[in-house]
Phi, psi and omega in degrees: 000138180283174182299331184274004178080039183245131178285133175225084185299166180304130182100338176070164175053231182270002186300323180301316178295321179296321179299321179295317180296321178295322180294319178298313180298320179295319178298317181295319180294318181299320183262011177054045178271131183299140185282052177276147179304321182292329177290319178300316180298318182295314181295319178298318179297320181292321183277326188228003186272006178056044179233083184304317179301318177297315180298319180295318181293324177293317179297326182293344179288342179074209183276337180262104184243115181267159179294324179299316180296319179296317181295321178297316179294317181298318179293320181298319184260011175057041177291138188314305185295341182262348185293334179282348183296314180298319180293322178297320179298315178296324178297318178296320178297320180297318178297318179297320178297315179297324178293321177297318178297317180299317180297317180294318179294318178299317178297319179296320178296318179297320179294321178294320179295319178295321180295318180296320178295323177297317178298316180298319181296314181294317180299314179298320181296318181293320181292322185279336184230084181289347182268013182294148183283160178298323181295324178292319178296321179297319178299319180292322177294322177296323177298316178297323179297314179295317180296323179294317178298317179298320181293316179296322178296319179295321178297319178297318180295319178298318179298318179295317179297319179296314180298314179297320180294317179297318178297318180295319179295319177296320178296316178300318180296317178296322180295318179297315180297318179295319180296319179297318180295316181294324185280348181242004183228134177281125186293324185288310187263343184081358178282161168304153181254191184298323178300315179297321177299312181297320177301317179299314182293319179297320176297321179300314182283332177292322181276350178095141183247004182299129176084348179233100182277126182242139179254134171254117181246127177251129179243126184234139178277125178289138174055037181293328178299320178295322177298316178298317182293322184279319186252350179100155183295325180298318177295320178298320178295322178297321178297317180296318179293323178294320177300315180302319180295317179297316182295321178302318183283338184280327184263167178277166185299323184276354175279164187238133174227140180219154168269105189266353179197183183305312180233029184235138176239148182234144181230147172237128178233123183267155176057051178229158174264175178294326177294320176299317182299320179296318179296321178296317179300321178297320179294320178297316180298315181293323181299322179288316179300323185276339190239357182223112172232157178216159182296136179231095185300321184288346177252001176069027179182225180242156179214156176267161179289146173259126185244154168239139184228128176233147180217157176220157180255156183298333179278004173277348189220165178251348179203170191302308185294330178290323178294320176297318180298322179295315180295323179292326176296319177295321179297322178297323178293318179298322177299329185277358181219093183293338179284338177225082191280009179239128180220143175251159180269132179260107181264171181294326183284336184242091183282346178278130182286154173281120184255148176301143179293145181290000000 
């Protein structure tokens, strides 16, 4: 880390992010994983996403990794590229339902047309041949009776198919909405999750970042696993929820905060410089120190959480995952220096280091 608190990973500039991308590509090639975007996202998440359960499940697959197994893991952990799979499946089901309805309606129309032609034929026959016997007329009326029953039965069946189809479509729609909510919202804290963060960043790069400098700040709790082990998962969850509450109150309404990992929070601040980002990181750090303490038996009293904070600017990267990789590289540097727990990423485009605010 430089004197100004800036992460400069091995290779400098964007090289750290590029190395990660090469490692992901190498892992996929080694295990003969198809080069689908959703597979790339999953492997990157497993290697660098700070999601141990996902990494363990991927490792448990061994050397033989099937696409089905990857998709199951991706859906379970709400990996970005896999989140659309469930919705696509429901969409396919909806199309199949509409096709069944279309087939039933088409069949019903054909039956009505046949019934109408039968009526016309009998009407024409009666008009043209007034000398027809009563028995012939009775036979034609019996035919009409049978045709009418068949038509009414078909109408009833069409009504049932329509009702069932509408109910199925409504259920699918509710399921899609619920799935979207679950995949973009953290259940514990109520904050947006990592998927929502990636969506925001992708939208940022799709619309262009020229002229609008955006900072991605990652905040990580030091030794959170130890806290969970010593005080229990319930206590750890209370800390996370309290942190979420503090962060909501610390930032402005138009700023963005998400729980991006088990003990990691992510922030997006638009129209800021690297110096602004450092000052914001200091405020976040101070807000936690001033507002969150917990019992520490081994220290005989109370203590505040120890945090590490890393940040990157939008001009450090060309796409969403690269910006996340840059911020994570800065966070790794911050982890390595407890005396200076805030670090910024020094990219090739931004040769000026992020300096502590005066």
